[in-house]
C-alpha positions in Angstrom: 113.1 88.2 21.8 115.4 89.6 24.5 117.8 87.1 26.1 119.0 87.1 29.7 122.0 85.3 31.2 121.7 83.2 34.4 124.8 82.5 36.4 124.6 79.5 38.8 127.1 77.6 40.9 127.1 73.8 40.8 129.5 71.1 41.9 131.9 70.2 39.1 131.0 66.5 39.1 127.3 67.3 38.9 127.9 69.6 35.9 130.0 67.1 34.1 127.6 64.2 34.7 124.7 66.3 33.5 126.5 67.5 30.4 127.3 63.9 29.5 123.6 63.0 29.8 122.5 66.0 27.8 125.1 65.3 25.1 123.8 61.8 24.8 120.4 63.3 24.1 121.8 65.8 21.6 121.4 68.7 24.0 123.8 71.3 25.4 123.4 72.7 29.0 121.7 75.9 27.8 119.0 73.9 25.9 118.5 71.5 28.8 118.0 74.3 31.3 115.6 76.1 28.9 113.6 72.9 28.6 113.5 72.7 32.4 112.4 76.3 32.8 109.7 76.0 30.1 108.3 72.9 31.7 108.3 74.6 35.2 106.2 77.4 33.6 103.8 75.0 31.9 103.3 73.0 35.2 103.3 76.1 37.5 105.9 74.3 39.6 108.8 71.9 39.4 108.3 69.5 36.5 108.9 66.5 38.6 107.9 65.3 42.1 110.2 66.4 44.9 110.3 64.5 48.2 112.8 63.7 50.9 113.7 60.3 52.3 111.3 59.0 54.9 112.6 59.8 58.4 114.3 57.0 60.2 112.2 55.7 63.1 113.9 55.8 66.4 112.4 53.5 69.0 111.8 55.1 72.4 112.9 53.2 75.6 110.2 50.9 76.7 108.6 50.5 73.3 110.6 47.4 72.2 108.6 44.7 74.1 107.0 42.3 71.7 108.4 44.0 68.6 111.1 42.9 66.2 113.3 45.8 65.0 115.8 45.6 62.1 119.2 47.4 62.6 118.2 49.8 59.7 115.0 50.9 61.6 116.7 53.0 64.2 119.7 55.0 65.2 119.2 54.9 69.0 122.3 54.4 71.3 122.8 51.0 72.7 122.1 52.2 76.2 118.4 52.7 75.3 118.1 48.9 74.8 120.1 47.4 77.7 116.9 46.4 79.6 116.0 44.2 76.6 119.3 42.3 76.5 
């Protein structure tokens, strides 16, 4: 079987943390990456679900009446809420 090299760039901290995890499983980085690639081939995609964080809801002016909003629910400037104060 022919072998190919793959060169990637990764943050030093990410590499070290991943190596520590793989070592605790008895794996080196090459073996772990090969497992990932083989699983991607078997599943015809990434071998785990990928999603982003849900978007933060930003209330529009005039939509606050009768609603309770938590501070984490929006990032709107204070000026947008002066009429409700």
